[in-house]
N, C-alpha and C positions, 0 to 999 in steps of 0.2 A: 288486489295489490296490497302488499302489507307498508306499513309508514316508511320503514328505510328506504324501501324501492323507491319511492316518490323523492324522499328527500335526496338520496345519492343523485339521480337525476337533475334535481334542482341544482345540486352543487356542480355538476357538470356544466350545465349550461351558464350558470353564474361565472364559472373560470374560464370556459372556452367559447362563449357565443360572442364576445366581442371581436373574435377574429374573421366573423363573418358579415357580410352585409345583409340590408334589409331584403326581404324576398327569398333568402337562401332556402335551399330545397331540403326540409327533414323528413326522412322515412322513418316510420315506426315498423319493427318486424313483432308482429305478436300484438297487434293493437286494441283487440277486442277489450271494452273496458268491463273488467271483473272487480268490482269494488275500487275502481279508479285507472286511470290512463295516464301515461306520459305526455299525452296532448295537453293536460292542464298545467304542466310546467315548462312547456316548450314556449319559448319567447313568442308573442303575439303578432311580431314583425315577420316572423318567418312562414313559408309556405310548408305546412305539414300534410304528410299522406300516411295514413293508417292502412296497414296491411296485415292480412291473416289468412289461415287456411280454411275458416270458417266466416260465415256472416253473422253479424251482430253490431250491438252498439259500438262505436267508434272505429268501425272498418269501413274505409273507402275503397279498398280494393281487395278482392277475394282470389287467392291463388289456386289455380287448379294443379299445381304441383308444389308441394312446399318447399323444392329443392330447386327451383328455377324462379327467379324474380324478373317479371316481364316488364322490365325497366332499363333504358338505354344504358350502355357502358359509359360510365363518367359522367352521369346525370344528376348525381346527389352531393350536397355539400356534407350533410350528417346523416348517419343512420344511428338509430338508438333501439335497443333491445332490452327488456327487462322480463325476468321470470319466465322466458320463452325456451331457451337452448336447453334447459333441462329435459324438457317434453319434445325435444327433436331426438329422434332415434339416430341420425347421422348429421349432428349439428357441423361438423367440419365443412361439409358441402354447402350448407348455408352461409357460413363465413367466408367461403370462396366467392358466393355469389353477391354478399354484401361488399366484399373488397371491389368486386368487378364493376358495381354501378357506382362507387365513389369517385370522386373529381380525384386528382393526384394530391390535392391538400385536403383530402376530404377526411372527417374521423368518424370512427364507429365507437360508440358507447355501449358497452356490454355490462349487464347487471344478471348475476346467476347465483342461485342459492351455494353457498359453501356448505351449508348443514341446515337441518329443519325437517319438519315432517313430510312423509310420503304423501303425494298428492299427485294422483294420475289425471292428466288431462290431454289426451286420452290416455298417456303413459308418462312415467316419471323415470326417467334413466340415469340422469347425472347429477354429480356436485362438482365443484370447481375449487382448486386449492391455488397456493400461491404461484407456483410455476406453470399454471395453465394459461397465463396470457404469452409468455414467452414460448411455450410450445405451439401456440397457434401462429405465432409469428414464424417459428421454424416450417410450419406445414404452409404458410403463404409463400415463402421464399422457396420451398421445396417446388411450388406450382409457378415459380417464375415472377412472383410479385416482390417489391421492394417495401414490404410493410414493416411498421416499428410499433413497438409497445412503448407509449408515451409514460403511462403508469398504470398501475393495479393496486388494490389492497383488498382486506377484509374488512368490511364494516362491522362494528360492534352492535349487539342486539337493542332494541328499544321498543318496549312492550311486548312484541311477540318474540318468537324463539329462533327467528332467523339470523344468520350471518351471512351476508351478502358478498360475494365476490365481484368486484368492480374494476374495470379494465378500459382505458382509451386507446384506441389502436388510430394509427395514421397511415393512409393508404400508399404514401411515398415519403420514405425517411428523408429525402433530399428538402423536405420541407420543414422538418422537425423546429428548425430554428423560428420559425413564425409562431410557435406556441411555446413561449418559455415559462408560463404558471402552471401550476399542477393544483390539482384538487387538495391534495393532503397538506397543502402549504396553508390551507384555510381552516382546518380542524384537526382534532387529536385522537378522536373515537376511532381507532382503526389498529389492525394487526397486519403484520406481513405485506409491507408495501414494497413495490418494486418500481423503480423509476429509471427512466432512460438515463444511461451515461454511468450509473452506479451498479456495481456488482453486487453489494452487500444489501441484504433485505433489512428495511427500517422498521423497527419495533417489532422485531422478531419474535414469535412466540410457537413453541413446539406444541402446546397444548391449547386446544380449542376454548372459546369463551365458556363454552358447557362445562367442559372439563375442568378449568379453574373455579368454576362456580361450585361444581361437586365436590373437589378437593378442599374448598374452604369449609362447605357445610360438615364435610367428614372431620375437619380440624377441630370445629366447633363442638362437634358430637364427643370426640375423642376429649376433649378438656372438658366437658359436663359430666362424663363418667369417671373421670379422675378427681374431680372436685366431691363426688358422691362416696 
């Protein structure tokens, strides 16, 4: 797990955890500890369950079917998943299962690469962009769920080459007023943020961070050639 994946999830809990009591049930989808786990940033007073489709460090429950969660409907307060959906051939089915097991005021925190290296585990299928969160809400509504996207953004790189798509979904939009604070209010290192209630994209950038870096390098190279 890369640096920003852990930091983004810590930012999520720092922003939203106060809305839940001690003992709140947190389920992590894709919990195997590979260079780190979201368990490490989950508040200690919450009840954590790590779920994955393979056995390993950090896995409390092994799935027999990656598209079915053996958990009761409306049983989880928070579901978190990082660096997992890109490896799911049909992530939209997992998304519906996550929304099913959440309580009405339950939150789903999603972190998926928006760019970065090809990494098969065992496959690598997808990258997510600024409209991906809204598309998942459309999918949920098409399936009879009153889901809402509270916020999403693309985090900037830190040490590694990853830009992460981060999104926070609410199971039932009627509970939205219970969560007035947003992660993007706490830091500025992001592009292309989407916030519930606002049509405009915040910090909109058509070029990726990598493209901006390449253009800056190219401009320096051109200037050096002109000096010569």
